[in-house]
C-alpha positions as CSV (number, residue, x, y, z in Angstrom):
1,M,0.0,0.0,0.0
2,N,1.5,3.3,-1.1
3,K,-0.3,6.2,0.6
4,E,-0.1,9.5,-1.3
5,R,0.1,12.9,0.4
6,Y,-3.2,14.2,1.5
7,K,-4.7,17.2,3.3
8,E,-7.2,17.2,6.2
9,E,-9.4,20.2,6.7
10,Y,-11.1,21.0,10.0
11,K,-14.0,23.3,10.8
12,E,-11.9,25.4,13.2
13,G,-9.8,26.5,10.2
14,S,-6.7,24.4,10.7
15,D,-5.5,22.2,7.9
16,L,-3.0,19.3,8.1
17,L,-0.9,18.1,5.2
18,W,0.1,14.5,5.7
19,P,3.2,13.1,4.0
20,S,3.2,10.3,1.5
21,D,4.7,6.9,2.5
22,K,7.9,7.7,0.7
23,E,8.3,11.1,2.4
24,D,7.4,9.5,5.7
25,K,10.2,6.8,5.4
26,I,12.7,9.4,4.4
27,T,11.8,11.6,7.4
28,W,12.0,8.7,9.8
29,Q,15.4,7.7,8.4
30,F,16.6,11.3,8.8
31,Y,15.6,11.4,12.5
32,K,17.0,8.0,13.1
33,D,20.4,9.0,11.6
34,L,20.3,12.3,13.5
35,S,19.6,10.4,16.8
36,N,22.5,8.1,16.2
37,L,24.8,11.0,15.3
38,S,24.0,12.8,18.6
39,K,24.5,9.6,20.6
40,N,28.0,9.2,18.9
41,I,28.9,12.8,19.7
42,S,27.8,12.4,23.3
43,Y,29.9,9.2,23.6
44,S,32.9,10.9,22.0
45,K,32.7,13.9,24.4
46,K,32.4,11.5,27.4
47,K,35.4,9.5,26.2
48,N,37.5,12.7,25.8
49,L,36.5,13.8,29.3
50,I,37.5,10.5,30.8
51,L,40.9,10.7,29.0
52,F,41.4,14.2,30.3
53,E,40.6,13.1,33.8
54,Q,43.1,10.3,33.6
55,V,45.8,12.7,32.4
56,V,45.1,15.0,35.3
57,R,45.3,12.1,37.8
58,I,48.6,11.1,36.4
59,K,49.9,14.6,36.7
60,K,48.7,14.7,40.3
61,G,50.4,11.4,41.0
62,K,47.3,9.4,41.7
63,G,47.8,6.9,38.9
64,W,45.3,5.3,36.5
65,G,42.6,4.2,39.0
């Protein structure tokens, strides 16, 4: 089933434009990729922070743990 784009009109004056199936899949993939990217950035920042903390500990003479 390939749903086409359609418009819903309401009495209150608001209209909604719904995407087609193809547009919907592309949008979902975009948000999925964006979510994965932000998770990777957060992980990378956390990893850099841990490395920085280890360097500070070594300089202070407290070792790795």
